[in-house]
C-alpha positions, 0 to 999 in steps of 0.5 A: 500500500502506498503512502498518500498525503494531502498538503492542501489544508496546511495553511503556511507550509514552507515550500523551500527545499529545506521546508520540503525535507521537514514536510517529507520527514513528517509525512513518513513520521505519520507511519511511526506515530500511527497518526495520519492527520495532524490537527490542532487537537493532536499535534502534541501527541504526534510530536510526543510519539515521534520523539519517543521513537526518534529521540535525536530528531531535528523535527521540532514541535514548531515544525509539527504545528506548522503542518496542522492540516496534513492528511495521510492515508495512515490509520489513526490509532489511539494512544492505548493501541499505539503503546500496546503494539509498540512497546509490549512486543519489545518488553517481551523480547527484552525479558526473553533475552534476559532469561536466555542470558541468565540460563547461559551464564548459569550453565557456564558457572555450573560447568566451571564448578563441575571442573573444580 
């Protein structure tokens, strides 16, 4: 499925090359944030989700605010859905990795003790 977008409702979009780079980043950021339409009511949530996923971003809250009116075909997901589907699998994987490392370390310790 393609990522489609509509910029026509953005009031004061920067049309320079640098402005397009920010716009393009925000368009693709809609897939990361699972917020497909940037509005006055949700631009803070969009920025918070994006900043969590891309902490070193150069996109600012002011950039996002300038893109109020941006529409994409990304499905808008609730905060609950986004948190559950973004972090729950990661938490489970971290726990599984920790248990695996612990088993491997215990096995090595036991092998050393058996040699003594």
